[in-house]
C-alpha positions as CSV (number, residue, x, y, z in Angstrom):
1,X,77.1,83.2,70.0
2,X,77.6,80.1,72.1
3,X,80.0,78.6,69.5
4,X,82.0,81.8,69.3
5,X,82.2,82.1,73.1
6,X,83.3,78.4,73.3
7,X,85.9,78.8,70.6
8,X,87.3,82.0,72.3
9,X,87.6,80.3,75.7
10,X,89.3,77.2,74.1
11,X,91.6,79.4,72.0
12,X,92.8,81.4,74.9
13,X,92.6,78.6,77.4
14,X,95.1,76.4,75.3
15,X,97.7,79.2,75.5
16,X,97.1,79.7,79.2
17,X,97.4,76.0,79.8
18,X,100.6,75.8,77.8
19,X,102.0,78.8,79.8
20,X,101.1,77.1,83.1
21,X,102.8,73.9,81.9
22,X,106.0,75.8,81.0
23,X,106.0,77.7,84.3
24,X,105.4,74.6,86.4
25,X,108.0,72.6,84.3
26,X,110.8,75.1,85.3
27,X,110.2,74.1,88.9
28,X,110.1,70.4,88.1
29,X,113.3,70.6,86.1
30,X,115.1,72.2,88.9
31,X,113.8,70.0,91.7
32,X,116.3,67.2,91.0
33,X,119.0,69.8,90.8
34,X,118.1,71.2,94.2
35,X,118.0,67.7,95.8
36,X,121.4,66.9,94.4
37,X,123.1,70.2,95.2
38,X,121.5,71.0,98.6
39,X,121.7,68.9,101.7
40,X,118.5,67.9,103.4
41,X,119.0,70.6,106.0
42,X,119.5,73.2,103.3
43,X,116.5,72.0,101.3
44,X,114.4,72.3,104.6
45,X,115.7,75.8,105.0
46,X,114.6,76.6,101.4
47,X,111.1,75.1,102.1
48,X,110.9,77.2,105.3
49,X,111.5,80.4,103.3
50,X,108.6,79.4,101.0
51,X,106.3,78.8,104.0
52,X,107.0,82.4,105.2
53,X,106.9,84.2,101.8
54,X,103.7,82.5,100.8
55,X,101.9,84.1,103.7
56,X,103.5,87.5,103.2
57,X,102.7,87.5,99.5
58,X,99.0,87.4,100.4
59,X,99.3,90.6,102.4
60,X,101.6,92.2,99.8
61,X,99.2,91.4,97.0
62,X,96.2,92.9,98.9
63,X,93.8,91.2,96.6
64,X,94.8,93.7,93.9
65,X,94.9,91.1,91.1
66,X,91.2,90.2,91.4
67,X,90.3,93.9,92.1
68,X,92.1,94.9,88.9
69,X,90.2,92.5,86.8
70,X,86.9,93.4,88.3
71,X,87.4,97.2,88.0
72,X,89.0,97.1,84.6
73,X,86.0,95.3,82.9
74,X,83.7,97.8,84.6
75,X,85.3,100.9,83.0
76,X,83.8,102.1,79.7
77,X,86.7,104.3,78.6
78,X,90.3,103.6,77.9
79,X,91.3,106.4,80.3
80,X,89.3,104.6,83.0
81,X,90.9,101.3,82.3
82,X,94.4,102.9,82.4
83,X,93.5,104.6,85.7
84,X,92.6,101.2,87.2
85,X,95.9,99.6,86.1
86,X,98.2,102.4,87.4
87,X,96.2,102.9,90.6
88,X,96.7,99.2,91.3
89,X,100.5,99.6,90.5
90,X,100.7,102.6,92.9
91,X,99.0,100.8,95.7
92,X,101.3,97.9,95.2
93,X,104.3,100.2,95.3
94,X,103.2,101.7,98.5
95,X,102.7,98.3,100.2
96,X,106.1,97.1,98.8
97,X,107.8,99.9,100.6
98,X,106.2,98.8,103.9
99,X,107.1,95.2,103.4
100,X,110.7,96.0,102.4
101,X,111.1,98.1,105.6
102,X,109.6,95.4,107.7
103,X,111.4,92.5,106.0
104,X,114.2,92.2,108.6
105,X,111.9,92.4,111.7
106,X,109.6,89.8,110.1
107,X,112.6,87.6,109.3
108,X,113.8,87.8,112.9
109,X,110.4,86.7,114.2
110,X,110.0,84.0,111.6
111,X,113.4,82.4,112.2
112,X,113.0,82.6,115.9
113,X,109.7,80.8,115.7
114,X,110.8,78.2,113.2
115,X,114.4,77.5,114.4
116,X,114.6,79.0,117.9
117,X,117.4,81.3,116.7
118,X,117.9,84.3,114.3
119,X,121.0,83.0,112.6
120,X,119.3,82.6,109.2
121,X,117.3,85.9,109.5
122,X,119.5,87.5,106.8
123,X,118.4,84.8,104.3
124,X,114.8,85.3,105.1
125,X,115.2,89.0,104.7
126,X,116.5,88.6,101.2
127,X,113.7,86.1,100.5
128,X,111.1,88.7,101.5
129,X,112.8,91.3,99.3
130,X,112.8,88.8,96.4
131,X,109.1,88.3,97.0
132,X,108.3,91.9,95.9
133,X,109.1,91.5,92.1
134,X,107.6,88.0,92.1
135,X,104.3,89.3,93.5
136,X,104.3,92.3,91.1
137,X,104.8,89.8,88.3
138,X,101.6,87.9,89.3
139,X,99.7,91.3,89.5
140,X,100.9,92.1,86.0
141,X,99.7,88.7,84.8
142,X,96.2,89.7,85.8
143,X,96.5,92.8,83.6
144,X,97.6,90.6,80.7
145,X,94.7,88.3,81.3
146,X,92.1,91.0,81.4
147,X,93.4,92.3,78.1
148,X,93.0,88.7,76.7
149,X,96.6,88.8,75.5
150,X,97.1,85.1,75.8
151,X,100.0,84.9,73.3
152,X,101.9,87.6,75.2
153,X,101.1,85.7,78.4
154,X,102.8,82.7,76.8
155,X,105.9,84.6,75.7
156,X,106.3,86.1,79.2
157,X,105.9,82.7,80.8
158,X,108.6,81.2,78.5
159,X,111.0,84.1,79.2
160,X,110.6,83.8,82.9
161,X,111.0,80.0,82.9
162,X,114.2,80.3,80.7
163,X,115.6,83.0,83.0
164,X,114.7,81.1,86.2
165,X,116.4,77.9,85.0
166,X,119.5,79.6,83.5
167,X,120.1,81.8,86.6
168,X,119.6,78.8,88.9
169,X,122.1,76.7,87.0
170,X,124.6,79.6,87.0
171,X,124.2,80.9,90.6
172,X,123.2,77.7,92.4
173,X,125.1,75.1,90.6
174,X,128.1,76.9,89.0
175,X,128.7,79.5,91.7
176,X,127.5,77.1,94.5
177,X,125.6,79.8,96.5
178,X,123.0,77.2,97.7
179,X,119.7,78.5,99.1
180,X,120.8,82.1,98.8
181,X,121.5,81.4,95.1
182,X,117.9,80.3,94.7
183,X,116.7,83.5,96.3
184,X,118.9,85.6,94.1
185,X,117.8,83.7,91.0
186,X,114.2,84.2,91.8
187,X,114.7,87.9,92.4
188,X,116.6,88.5,89.2
189,X,114.4,86.5,86.9
190,X,111.3,88.2,88.3
191,X,112.8,91.6,88.1
192,X,113.8,91.3,84.5
193,X,110.4,90.0,83.4
194,X,108.6,92.7,85.5
195,X,110.7,95.3,83.7
196,X,109.7,93.9,80.3
197,X,106.0,94.0,81.2
198,X,106.4,97.5,82.7
199,X,107.9,98.8,79.4
200,X,104.9,97.3,77.6
201,X,102.5,98.9,79.9
202,X,104.2,102.3,79.6
203,X,104.2,102.1,75.9
204,X,100.5,101.0,75.5
205,X,98.8,102.9,78.3
206,X,98.6,106.4,79.7
207,X,99.9,106.8,83.2
208,X,97.0,108.1,85.1
209,X,95.8,107.4,88.7
210,X,92.5,107.8,90.5
211,X,92.0,108.1,94.2
212,X,88.4,107.0,94.1
213,X,89.3,103.9,92.1
214,X,92.1,103.2,94.6
215,X,89.7,103.4,97.4
216,X,87.2,101.1,95.6
217,X,89.9,98.6,94.8
218,X,91.0,98.6,98.5
219,X,87.4,98.0,99.6
220,X,87.1,95.2,97.1
221,X,90.5,93.6,97.8
222,X,90.8,94.0,101.6
223,X,88.3,91.3,102.5
224,X,90.1,88.9,100.1
225,X,93.4,89.1,102.1
226,X,92.1,87.2,105.2
227,X,90.1,85.0,102.8
228,X,93.2,84.0,100.9
229,X,95.2,83.6,104.1
230,X,92.5,81.2,105.4
231,X,92.6,79.4,102.0
232,X,96.3,78.9,102.4
233,X,95.8,77.5,105.9
234,X,92.8,75.3,104.9
235,X,94.7,73.9,101.8
236,X,97.5,72.7,104.1
237,X,95.5,71.7,107.2
238,X,94.9,68.1,106.0
239,X,98.6,67.5,105.6
240,X,99.4,69.0,109.0
241,X,96.9,66.7,110.7
242,X,98.1,63.5,108.8
243,X,101.8,63.8,109.8
244,X,101.5,63.5,113.6
245,X,98.7,60.9,113.5
246,X,99.6,58.6,110.6
247,X,103.3,59.3,110.2
248,X,105.6,60.5,107.5
249,X,105.0,57.7,105.1
250,X,101.2,58.3,105.1
251,X,101.9,62.0,104.4
252,X,104.0,60.9,101.4
253,X,101.1,58.9,100.0
254,X,98.7,61.7,100.5
255,X,101.1,64.3,99.2
256,X,101.6,62.4,95.9
257,X,97.8,62.2,95.5
258,X,97.5,65.9,96.1
259,X,100.2,66.7,93.6
260,X,98.4,64.5,90.9
261,X,94.9,65.9,91.7
262,X,96.3,69.5,91.5
263,X,97.2,68.9,87.9
264,X,93.5,69.2,87.0
265,X,93.6,72.7,88.3
266,X,96.9,73.5,86.7
267,X,96.2,72.3,83.2
268,X,92.4,72.5,82.9
269,X,90.6,74.7,85.4
270,X,93.0,77.5,85.8
271,X,93.5,78.1,82.0
272,X,89.8,78.0,81.5
273,X,89.0,80.4,84.3
274,X,91.6,82.9,83.2
275,X,89.7,83.6,80.1
276,X,86.1,82.6,81.1
277,X,86.1,84.7,84.3
278,X,87.0,87.9,82.4
279,X,84.4,87.2,79.7
280,X,81.7,86.5,82.3
281,X,82.4,89.7,84.1
282,X,82.3,91.6,80.9
283,X,79.0,90.0,80.0
284,X,77.5,90.9,83.4
285,X,78.5,94.5,82.9
286,X,76.8,94.5,79.4
287,X,73.1,94.9,78.8
288,X,72.9,92.2,76.2
289,X,72.4,88.5,76.2
290,X,74.1,87.0,79.3
291,X,73.0,83.4,79.0
292,X,75.7,81.7,76.9
293,X,78.7,81.9,79.2
294,X,77.0,80.0,82.1
295,X,76.3,77.2,79.5
296,X,80.0,77.3,78.5
297,X,80.9,76.8,82.2
298,X,78.4,73.9,82.4
299,X,80.1,72.2,79.4
300,X,83.4,72.8,81.1
301,X,82.1,71.2,84.3
302,X,81.1,68.1,82.4
303,X,84.6,67.9,81.0
304,X,85.9,68.1,84.6
305,X,83.5,65.3,85.6
306,X,84.8,63.1,82.8
307,X,88.4,63.7,83.9
308,X,87.6,63.1,87.5
309,X,85.8,59.9,86.6
310,X,88.8,58.8,84.5
311,X,91.2,59.5,87.5
312,X,88.8,57.5,89.7
313,X,88.9,54.5,87.3
314,X,92.6,54.6,86.6
315,X,94.1,56.0,89.8
316,X,95.9,52.7,90.5
317,X,97.5,52.6,87.1
318,X,98.4,56.3,87.3
319,X,100.2,55.9,90.6
320,X,101.9,52.7,89.4
321,X,103.2,54.5,86.3
322,X,104.4,57.6,88.1
323,X,105.7,56.3,91.4
324,X,107.3,53.3,93.0
325,X,105.1,50.4,94.2
326,X,105.6,51.6,97.8
327,X,103.3,54.5,96.9
328,X,100.3,52.3,96.0
329,X,98.2,53.5,98.9
330,X,97.9,56.9,97.1
331,X,95.6,55.3,94.6
332,X,92.8,55.1,97.1
333,X,93.1,58.8,98.0
334,X,93.3,60.2,94.5
335,X,89.6,59.8,93.4
336,X,88.4,61.8,96.4
337,X,90.8,64.6,95.7
338,X,90.0,64.7,92.0
339,X,86.3,65.0,92.9
340,X,87.1,67.9,95.2
341,X,88.6,69.7,92.2
342,X,85.2,69.7,90.5
343,X,83.6,71.2,93.6
344,X,86.3,73.9,93.8
345,X,85.7,74.8,90.2
346,X,82.0,75.3,90.8
347,X,82.9,77.5,93.7
348,X,84.8,79.7,91.3
349,X,81.6,80.1,89.3
350,X,79.7,81.4,92.3
351,X,82.6,83.7,93.3
352,X,82.4,85.5,89.9
353,X,78.9,86.5,90.8
354,X,80.1,87.9,94.1
355,X,82.9,89.7,92.5
356,X,80.6,91.4,90.1
357,X,78.3,92.4,92.9
358,X,81.4,93.6,94.8
359,X,80.3,91.5,97.8
360,X,83.6,89.9,98.7
361,X,83.2,90.1,102.5
362,X,81.0,86.9,102.6
363,X,84.0,85.0,101.2
364,X,85.9,85.7,104.4
365,X,83.0,84.5,106.5
366,X,82.6,81.3,104.5
367,X,86.4,80.7,104.9
368,X,86.1,81.1,108.6
369,X,83.2,78.6,108.7
370,X,85.1,76.2,106.5
371,X,88.1,76.3,108.8
372,X,85.9,75.8,111.9
373,X,84.4,72.7,110.3
374,X,87.7,71.5,108.8
375,X,89.6,71.1,112.1
376,X,87.2,68.6,113.8
377,X,86.3,67.0,110.5
378,X,89.9,66.2,109.5
379,X,90.8,65.1,113.0
380,X,87.9,62.7,113.2
381,X,88.4,61.4,109.7
382,X,92.1,60.6,110.2
383,X,91.5,58.6,113.3
384,X,88.5,56.7,111.8
385,X,89.7,56.0,108.3
386,X,93.3,57.3,107.9
387,X,94.3,59.2,104.8
388,X,91.3,57.9,102.9
389,X,89.1,59.4,105.5
390,X,91.0,62.7,105.2
391,X,90.6,62.7,101.4
392,X,86.9,62.1,101.7
393,X,86.7,64.9,104.3
394,X,88.5,67.1,101.9
395,X,85.9,66.5,99.2
396,X,83.1,67.1,101.7
397,X,84.7,70.3,102.9
398,X,85.1,71.5,99.3
399,X,81.4,70.7,98.6
400,X,80.3,72.5,101.8
401,X,82.2,75.6,100.9
402,X,80.9,75.6,97.4
403,X,77.3,75.3,98.6
404,X,77.8,78.2,101.1
405,X,79.3,80.3,98.4
406,X,76.5,79.5,96.0
407,X,73.9,80.5,98.6
408,X,75.6,83.8,99.3
409,X,76.1,84.5,95.6
410,X,72.4,83.7,94.8
411,X,71.4,86.5,97.2
412,X,73.5,89.1,95.4
413,X,73.7,88.0,91.7
414,X,71.3,86.3,89.3
415,X,74.2,84.4,87.7
416,X,73.6,81.3,89.8
417,X,70.1,80.9,88.4
418,X,71.3,80.7,84.8
419,X,73.2,77.4,85.5
420,X,71.5,74.1,84.7
421,X,71.8,72.6,88.2
422,X,69.4,69.7,87.6
423,X,71.4,68.5,84.6
424,X,74.7,68.8,86.5
425,X,73.2,66.8,89.3
426,X,72.2,64.1,86.9
427,X,75.7,64.1,85.3
428,X,77.3,63.9,88.8
429,X,75.2,60.9,89.6
430,X,76.0,59.1,86.4
431,X,79.7,59.8,86.8
432,X,79.6,58.4,90.4
433,X,77.8,55.2,89.2
434,X,80.3,54.7,86.4
435,X,83.3,55.0,88.8
436,X,81.6,52.6,91.2
437,X,80.9,50.1,88.4
438,X,84.5,50.5,87.1
439,X,86.1,49.8,90.4
440,X,84.3,46.4,90.6
441,X,86.6,45.3,87.8
442,X,89.7,45.7,89.9
443,X,91.5,42.4,90.3
444,X,88.8,40.3,88.7
445,X,90.3,40.3,85.2
446,X,93.6,40.3,83.4
447,X,95.2,43.8,83.4
448,X,94.6,44.5,79.7
449,X,91.0,43.3,80.0
450,X,90.5,45.5,83.1
451,X,91.8,48.5,81.2
452,X,89.6,47.8,78.2
453,X,86.5,47.4,80.4
454,X,87.1,50.6,82.2
455,X,87.7,52.4,78.9
456,X,84.4,51.1,77.8
457,X,82.4,52.4,80.7
458,X,84.3,55.7,80.4
459,X,83.3,55.9,76.8
460,X,79.7,55.4,77.8
461,X,80.0,58.2,80.3
462,X,81.6,60.5,77.6
463,X,78.6,59.9,75.3
464,X,76.1,60.6,78.1
465,X,77.9,63.8,79.1
466,X,78.2,64.8,75.5
467,X,74.4,64.5,75.1
468,X,73.9,66.6,78.2
469,X,76.4,69.2,77.0
470,X,74.5,69.5,73.7
471,X,71.1,70.2,75.2
472,X,70.8,74.0,75.1
473,X,67.0,74.3,74.9
474,X,66.9,75.5,78.5
475,X,68.8,78.6,77.4
476,X,66.2,79.6,75.0
477,X,63.6,79.4,77.7
478,X,65.4,81.8,80.0
479,X,65.2,85.5,80.1
480,X,67.8,87.4,78.2
481,X,69.3,89.2,81.2
482,X,70.7,88.3,84.5
483,X,68.4,89.6,87.3
484,X,69.7,92.6,89.1
485,X,70.9,92.4,92.7
486,X,67.6,93.7,94.1
487,X,65.8,90.9,92.2
488,X,68.2,88.3,93.3
489,X,67.9,89.3,96.9
490,X,64.2,90.0,97.0
491,X,61.7,87.6,98.5
492,X,60.0,85.2,96.2
493,X,56.7,85.8,97.9
């Protein structure tokens, strides 16, 4: 079964990864277009609309995406699954009406806070309206993911990317509508794709809604809203602190490293979790063997460790290839941020256990604790060690948050106990040693010799991690079922 689960995750994960690549590429293709068409002031205005709509999208989404996946896998009948889908759609429609009505007052407040005037409130109003189909599209993607329709997911991603690029070239470049053109293009592209998915949903499901399911989804998703809002704040806090203390240039170095490290999530972690998370929830709902998927996640974590180690070894070369020599300081930041991506992935493992137990409130508490720790931690780090200190603090914060989430999850789900933590700890130590050894080669050999030596130690690490990934004897020694919540929470005596 392990091989079949691994193959399934890889098969779907490749398509999700390709879909994410296409989606992100549309933005990358248009970035130079925007910077050539828009003035710096206009581009800043565009960035400001994103800042506002990112926060509103969290409230608009209400955590329905995660709730839909959790409740969908719980239903045993097709009617029940359809009721989950259309109940979520109905709840989103109701919230959309509220947001649409409040769009202009929100825009007035936002522009007054950001610019000291309400002259651009009309643009922000349109941006908020355009957010509605965009957020609905993301909700629909969760529906496609829970069905494991990865090829349809790919087709939809290609369609939206094509429409987004084409409409921007027409409205922004050809018609010259500037930032408003970007907003209109976003609205139109999202609305068209949303219509296509809605047509598919109507054709393949029965339109039925359930008030009890709506209430249950609201209880599940509501605690996630402040959690995701806090996530948004925490994710940006390091950059907010760097700018006033270290200056714009330092923020540029750090920003480049953040962008490069985030590629791990975009192309590796996110595609994997899109299929693994659904399968793990399904396994937790079933009464059969639930031991294989945690081992699949362990193998995935070893891959992340290998990638993180590779980035640590070749961070200087990566920055040199991608950016100008002036961005060289980003190389010292990148290894810490890559390591943080591994910690974040492990946190997702623990959150699946909490989602299954429907205990999402602790996530909000953990987010508050993380924010309370982050402010003094980042502030002290930036004054002591600059952007390198902030990057190290970012890793420590991610590790702290992961440990807190693991602790909470272990109280409510036996999933945590099925993970080989000892072997993971050994793998992490070996990976750290390899990176430290590899960095001693910097500047001591010719460039080609340095690259070959680092490739050599990386190959050794790959072999060691491969041996750890292949050792599955521990699974056979475990019980065949995840302990129930009462067992996970009960005293050990």
